[in-house]
C-alpha positions as CSV (number, residue, x, y, z in Angstrom):
1,M,-16.8,-117.4,-18.3
2,S,-21.0,-116.4,-16.6
3,S,-22.3,-119.5,-14.5
4,P,-25.4,-121.8,-16.2
5,L,-28.1,-120.6,-17.1
6,S,-30.9,-122.9,-15.4
7,P,-32.8,-124.7,-17.8
8,P,-35.2,-126.0,-19.4
9,L,-34.0,-123.3,-22.0
10,R,-35.9,-122.9,-25.0
11,I,-34.4,-121.5,-28.7
12,L,-35.5,-120.3,-31.8
13,G,-32.7,-121.0,-34.2
14,I,-32.5,-120.3,-37.7
15,E,-30.2,-122.4,-41.1
16,T,-29.3,-120.6,-44.0
17,S,-26.2,-121.1,-45.1
18,C,-26.5,-122.7,-48.5
19,D,-29.5,-123.9,-50.1
20,E,-32.3,-124.6,-47.2
21,T,-34.1,-122.1,-45.1
22,A,-34.7,-123.3,-42.1
23,A,-35.7,-122.5,-38.9
24,S,-36.5,-124.8,-35.8
25,V,-37.7,-124.0,-31.3
26,V,-35.8,-126.4,-29.3
27,E,-35.5,-127.2,-25.6
28,R,-32.8,-128.5,-23.5
29,D,-34.4,-129.7,-20.1
30,A,-32.6,-129.9,-16.3
31,D,-31.0,-133.4,-17.6
32,G,-29.7,-132.0,-20.9
33,R,-32.0,-134.0,-22.7
34,G,-33.6,-132.4,-26.0
35,R,-36.9,-132.0,-27.3
36,I,-37.7,-130.5,-31.3
37,L,-40.7,-128.4,-30.9
38,G,-41.3,-126.8,-33.8
39,D,-39.4,-127.4,-37.0
40,V,-39.3,-126.0,-40.9
41,V,-37.1,-126.6,-43.5
42,L,-37.9,-124.7,-47.1
43,S,-36.2,-126.6,-49.8
44,Q,-34.7,-124.9,-52.6
45,M,-34.1,-127.6,-55.0
46,E,-36.3,-126.5,-58.2
47,E,-35.1,-123.4,-58.3
48,H,-31.3,-124.8,-58.3
49,S,-31.6,-128.4,-60.4
50,A,-32.1,-126.3,-63.5
51,Y,-28.1,-125.5,-63.5
52,G,-26.6,-128.5,-62.0
53,G,-25.8,-127.1,-58.4
54,V,-26.5,-124.2,-56.1
55,V,-26.7,-120.4,-57.2
56,P,-25.3,-118.4,-54.3
57,E,-27.6,-115.2,-55.3
58,I,-30.4,-117.6,-55.8
59,A,-30.2,-119.1,-52.6
60,A,-29.9,-115.4,-51.0
61,R,-33.2,-114.2,-52.6
62,A,-34.9,-116.9,-51.6
63,H,-33.9,-116.7,-48.0
64,V,-35.0,-113.3,-47.8
65,D,-38.9,-114.6,-49.3
66,A,-39.2,-116.9,-47.1
67,L,-37.2,-116.9,-43.9
68,D,-39.3,-114.2,-42.1
69,T,-42.5,-116.4,-42.1
70,L,-40.6,-119.6,-42.1
71,I,-39.9,-118.3,-38.2
72,E,-43.1,-117.3,-37.8
73,E,-43.9,-120.9,-38.5
74,A,-41.8,-122.9,-36.3
75,L,-43.2,-120.8,-33.4
76,L,-46.4,-121.2,-33.8
77,R,-45.6,-125.3,-34.6
78,A,-43.8,-125.4,-31.5
79,G,-46.9,-123.2,-30.0
80,V,-44.8,-120.6,-28.2
81,T,-43.3,-116.8,-28.8
82,L,-40.6,-114.9,-28.9
83,N,-41.6,-113.9,-24.9
84,D,-41.0,-117.9,-24.5
85,I,-37.6,-118.3,-26.0
86,D,-34.3,-117.5,-24.3
87,A,-32.7,-116.7,-26.9
88,I,-31.9,-116.4,-30.7
89,A,-29.2,-119.1,-32.7
90,A,-28.2,-117.9,-36.0
91,T,-25.9,-120.0,-38.1
92,S,-22.8,-118.3,-38.8
93,G,-20.5,-120.1,-40.9
94,P,-19.4,-121.4,-42.7
95,G,-21.5,-121.7,-46.2
96,L,-22.5,-119.0,-48.8
97,I,-21.5,-115.3,-47.5
98,G,-24.9,-113.9,-49.0
99,G,-27.1,-117.3,-47.7
100,L,-25.2,-116.5,-44.4
101,L,-26.2,-112.8,-43.7
102,V,-29.0,-112.9,-44.3
103,G,-29.2,-115.9,-41.7
104,L,-27.1,-113.8,-39.2
105,M,-28.9,-110.2,-39.7
106,T,-32.2,-111.7,-39.3
107,G,-31.3,-113.4,-35.4
108,K,-29.8,-110.2,-34.9
109,A,-32.5,-108.7,-35.0
110,I,-35.0,-110.8,-33.6
111,A,-32.7,-110.5,-30.1
112,R,-31.9,-106.7,-30.8
113,A,-36.0,-106.6,-30.6
114,S,-36.8,-108.7,-28.6
115,G,-33.7,-108.2,-26.2
116,K,-32.9,-111.8,-26.3
117,P,-29.3,-113.1,-26.0
118,L,-27.6,-114.2,-29.7
119,Y,-25.1,-117.1,-30.3
120,A,-23.8,-117.6,-33.5
121,I,-23.5,-120.6,-34.4
122,N,-20.9,-123.0,-36.7
123,H,-22.9,-125.1,-39.2
124,L,-20.2,-128.3,-38.1
125,E,-20.6,-127.8,-34.5
126,G,-24.5,-128.3,-35.3
127,H,-24.3,-131.4,-37.0
128,A,-21.2,-132.5,-34.2
129,L,-24.0,-131.9,-31.4
130,T,-27.1,-133.4,-33.6
131,A,-26.9,-137.1,-31.7
132,R,-26.7,-135.6,-28.4
133,L,-29.6,-133.4,-28.6
134,T,-31.5,-137.0,-30.4
135,D,-29.7,-139.5,-28.3
136,N,-28.8,-137.5,-25.1
137,L,-24.6,-138.5,-26.1
138,A,-22.0,-138.6,-23.5
139,F,-18.7,-137.3,-24.5
140,P,-15.9,-138.0,-26.3
141,Y,-17.6,-139.5,-29.7
142,L,-16.3,-140.3,-33.4
143,M,-18.0,-138.0,-35.9
144,L,-17.1,-138.6,-39.7
145,L,-19.1,-135.3,-41.3
146,V,-19.5,-136.3,-45.7
147,S,-22.1,-133.6,-47.5
148,G,-20.8,-131.5,-50.7
149,G,-18.8,-129.5,-48.4
150,H,-17.4,-131.3,-45.8
151,T,-15.2,-134.7,-45.5
152,Q,-14.1,-135.2,-41.9
153,L,-13.5,-137.3,-38.9
154,V,-13.7,-135.0,-35.9
155,L,-13.0,-135.8,-32.3
156,I,-16.1,-134.3,-30.1
157,K,-14.8,-133.9,-26.9
158,G,-17.1,-131.4,-25.1
159,I,-19.4,-128.2,-25.7
160,G,-16.6,-126.1,-27.7
161,D,-14.0,-128.4,-27.7
162,Y,-13.5,-130.6,-31.5
163,A,-9.9,-131.9,-33.0
164,R,-10.7,-132.6,-36.7
165,W,-8.5,-135.6,-37.1
166,G,-8.6,-136.7,-40.7
167,T,-10.1,-133.4,-43.4
168,T,-10.7,-134.0,-47.2
169,I,-7.2,-132.7,-49.1
170,D,-9.3,-132.4,-52.9
171,D,-13.2,-132.7,-53.3
172,A,-15.5,-133.6,-50.7
173,L,-17.4,-137.2,-51.1
174,G,-20.5,-135.1,-51.6
175,E,-18.7,-133.3,-54.1
176,A,-17.3,-136.2,-56.1
177,F,-20.9,-137.6,-55.8
178,D,-22.6,-134.7,-57.6
179,K,-19.8,-134.4,-59.9
180,T,-20.0,-138.2,-61.1
181,A,-23.7,-137.7,-61.6
182,K,-23.1,-134.7,-63.9
183,L,-20.2,-136.7,-65.4
184,L,-22.5,-139.4,-66.6
185,G,-26.3,-136.8,-67.6
186,L,-27.7,-138.2,-64.3
187,P,-29.9,-135.3,-62.4
188,Y,-29.2,-132.7,-59.2
189,P,-29.0,-133.7,-56.9
190,G,-26.2,-135.8,-57.8
191,G,-25.7,-138.5,-54.3
192,P,-29.1,-139.7,-54.2
193,A,-29.3,-139.9,-58.3
194,V,-26.0,-142.3,-58.3
195,E,-27.7,-144.2,-55.8
196,R,-30.5,-145.2,-57.2
197,A,-28.1,-145.9,-60.5
198,A,-26.2,-148.4,-58.5
199,R,-28.8,-150.1,-57.6
200,T,-29.1,-152.3,-61.2
201,G,-25.4,-151.9,-61.3
202,N,-22.3,-154.4,-61.5
203,P,-20.5,-153.1,-58.6
204,D,-17.2,-155.3,-60.4
205,R,-17.6,-154.8,-63.9
206,F,-15.4,-151.9,-63.2
207,V,-12.0,-151.6,-60.6
208,F,-11.5,-147.4,-59.1
209,P,-8.7,-146.3,-57.0
210,R,-8.8,-146.3,-53.6
211,P,-7.4,-143.3,-52.6
212,L,-4.8,-142.6,-49.7
213,V,-6.1,-146.4,-48.3
214,G,-3.0,-147.9,-46.5
215,E,-1.6,-144.9,-45.1
216,A,-1.6,-144.4,-41.4
217,R,-2.9,-140.7,-41.7
218,L,-7.0,-140.3,-41.5
219,D,-7.6,-137.8,-44.7
220,F,-9.1,-138.2,-47.5
221,S,-9.8,-138.3,-51.1
222,F,-12.0,-137.9,-53.6
223,S,-10.6,-136.5,-57.0
224,G,-8.9,-139.0,-58.4
225,L,-11.8,-141.6,-58.2
226,K,-14.3,-139.1,-59.8
227,T,-11.5,-138.2,-62.8
228,A,-11.3,-142.2,-62.9
229,V,-15.0,-142.3,-63.8
230,R,-14.9,-139.7,-66.3
231,Q,-11.8,-141.8,-68.1
232,V,-13.8,-144.7,-68.2
233,A,-16.8,-142.5,-68.9
234,Q,-15.0,-141.9,-71.9
235,S,-13.5,-145.2,-72.9
236,I,-16.4,-146.9,-73.7
237,E,-18.5,-144.2,-75.5
238,P,-21.5,-145.0,-76.4
239,V,-22.8,-145.2,-72.7
240,T,-25.5,-147.5,-71.8
241,E,-27.7,-147.2,-69.6
242,Q,-26.4,-150.3,-68.0
243,D,-23.0,-148.9,-68.3
244,V,-24.8,-145.9,-66.1
245,C,-25.4,-148.0,-63.8
246,D,-22.4,-150.3,-63.3
247,I,-20.3,-147.3,-63.3
248,C,-22.0,-145.7,-60.5
249,A,-22.0,-149.2,-58.4
250,S,-18.5,-149.5,-59.2
251,F,-18.1,-146.2,-57.6
252,Q,-20.3,-146.5,-54.4
253,T,-18.4,-150.1,-54.3
254,A,-14.6,-147.9,-54.2
255,I,-16.1,-145.1,-51.6
256,S,-17.1,-148.0,-49.6
257,R,-14.1,-149.5,-48.9
258,T,-12.1,-146.8,-49.4
259,L,-14.4,-145.6,-46.0
260,K,-14.3,-148.9,-44.0
261,D,-10.0,-147.9,-44.7
262,R,-10.2,-144.6,-43.2
263,I,-12.5,-144.8,-40.7
264,G,-11.3,-148.2,-39.5
265,R,-7.9,-147.0,-38.5
266,G,-9.8,-144.0,-36.5
267,L,-11.9,-146.3,-34.9
268,S,-8.4,-148.1,-34.0
269,R,-7.1,-144.8,-32.8
270,F,-10.6,-143.8,-30.5
271,K,-9.8,-146.9,-28.8
272,A,-6.3,-146.7,-28.0
273,E,-6.5,-143.1,-26.9
274,F,-9.7,-143.6,-24.6
275,S,-9.6,-146.9,-23.8
276,G,-10.5,-145.8,-20.1
277,Q,-13.2,-143.3,-21.1
278,A,-15.4,-144.6,-23.1
279,A,-16.5,-148.2,-22.1
280,S,-19.1,-147.5,-24.9
281,P,-17.6,-146.0,-27.8
282,V,-19.2,-144.8,-31.0
283,L,-18.8,-143.0,-34.1
284,V,-21.9,-140.9,-35.4
285,V,-22.7,-140.1,-39.1
286,A,-23.1,-136.8,-40.1
287,G,-24.1,-135.0,-43.7
288,G,-26.0,-135.0,-46.2
289,V,-23.7,-138.7,-47.4
290,A,-25.2,-140.2,-44.9
291,A,-28.4,-140.6,-46.5
292,N,-27.3,-143.4,-48.7
293,Q,-27.8,-147.1,-47.4
294,V,-24.2,-148.5,-48.8
295,L,-22.7,-146.2,-47.5
296,R,-24.4,-147.0,-43.8
297,S,-24.2,-150.3,-44.0
298,T,-20.7,-150.1,-44.7
299,L,-19.9,-147.6,-41.7
300,Q,-22.6,-150.2,-39.6
301,Q,-20.3,-153.6,-39.9
302,L,-17.5,-152.0,-39.5
303,C,-18.4,-150.4,-36.3
304,D,-20.0,-153.7,-35.3
305,S,-16.5,-155.5,-35.3
306,N,-14.9,-152.6,-33.9
307,G,-16.8,-153.0,-30.9
308,F,-18.4,-149.5,-31.4
309,R,-22.2,-148.0,-31.8
310,F,-22.9,-146.7,-34.7
311,L,-24.8,-143.8,-34.6
312,A,-27.6,-142.1,-37.8
313,P,-29.4,-139.3,-36.6
314,P,-32.5,-139.0,-38.1
315,L,-32.3,-138.0,-42.4
316,D,-34.1,-134.9,-42.2
317,L,-31.1,-134.1,-38.5
318,C,-28.2,-135.4,-41.4
319,T,-29.0,-132.6,-43.9
320,D,-28.9,-129.0,-43.8
321,N,-31.8,-127.6,-40.6
322,A,-32.3,-125.3,-37.8
323,A,-33.0,-127.4,-34.7
324,M,-29.6,-128.4,-34.7
325,I,-28.3,-125.3,-35.0
326,A,-31.1,-124.2,-32.0
327,W,-29.6,-127.6,-29.7
328,A,-25.9,-126.2,-30.7
329,G,-27.2,-122.2,-28.9
330,A,-28.7,-124.8,-25.9
331,E,-25.2,-126.5,-25.2
332,R,-23.5,-123.5,-26.1
333,M,-26.1,-121.2,-23.1
334,A,-26.6,-124.1,-21.2
335,A,-22.6,-124.7,-20.0
336,G,-22.2,-120.9,-19.3
337,L,-20.7,-120.3,-22.6
338,P,-21.0,-116.0,-23.4
339,A,-23.5,-114.6,-26.4
340,D,-22.2,-113.1,-29.2
341,G,-22.3,-109.3,-29.8
342,L,-24.5,-108.0,-32.2
343,E,-21.0,-107.1,-34.3
344,V,-20.2,-110.5,-35.1
345,A,-20.0,-111.0,-38.3
346,P,-20.2,-113.8,-40.6
347,R,-17.7,-116.8,-42.0
348,S,-17.6,-118.7,-44.9
349,R,-14.5,-120.5,-44.4
350,W,-14.5,-121.3,-39.8
351,P,-13.1,-124.3,-39.4
352,L,-14.7,-126.8,-36.4
353,D,-11.3,-127.1,-34.9
354,A,-9.7,-124.1,-35.2
355,D,-5.9,-125.6,-34.4
356,A,-6.2,-128.0,-37.3
357,Q,-3.5,-127.3,-40.0
358,A,-5.5,-126.3,-43.4
359,L,-6.3,-127.6,-46.2
360,I,-8.7,-127.9,-48.4
361,G,-12.1,-129.0,-47.2
362,S,-11.7,-127.9,-43.8
363,G,-14.2,-125.0,-44.3
364,K,-14.8,-124.9,-47.3
365,R,-15.1,-121.5,-49.2
366,G,-19.4,-121.5,-50.7
367,A,-19.6,-125.4,-49.7
368,K,-22.6,-126.8,-48.6
369,S,-21.8,-128.5,-45.3
């Protein structure tokens, strides 16, 4: 391992793992504090909405069309040129292979042309370290990653040092929201649509299953919950608008109570294992589903009752963005971790904890993370 470089560091980040094209410039100072100098995200939601989900070929083409312009815009907003940049960080996985190729190849080209080092970043590491960018959070802490492609409870011990405590054994939570929305005829993306419908629904009308509640292991399961939604909808056909709202509210309640059990057990484990190291234990939530206010409220109450600080980064940093990729690159560079060679290849599957048992959801191919 090389000697840590003297900060401040300025990193150009590139993110193209799914259906957002993003570029950002982030600075890390001598005290480990971060600052976003320029950040640009282009959503492809309109391009994919007609299909009810992300179409990989469309996503990759859109990245090709937009990425160069977004990088120029991020540098312009940051008030810097490539000469002022210390390194390039590009998402290398997990995600849609076509999109990953576009971003990583662009990062390689810039690194080669500018003579700057390249860091091929695990998208999940970007999520894992965002709280250090926003709040200068100290290690160790727990992270709940809830998105369209991943539902994981991960112990964040240090840069490149992660232990997955729990993962989904079938559908990710965001996927369950999207599929439920599709079953009920709600628009894409499904998460916000289900949350909106639930606001005027009766959360006690239907009792949906709460998978794995009561089990000692910290894994998640949402496939059965999605199936139960379909069975209820079929049993009361024709489904009215109010029925849809009641189903969504009951669905959210089941998820909320499931997370309360699963995460509650994780908090207890953290306190038992780190009682002498973390005087003020922290649970961080990341991923697109972290925008759901009911689930945020559940996690906040759970943390309050267990003596944890609940930390949710701003919503634009919970979803896919390049600032977290740039920051992960800055963290790695500041720690003296080696840069990647230009031969590095994208990885559609790339679990954050390389030692964890391979389960569905630990690094899902083609899934949004």
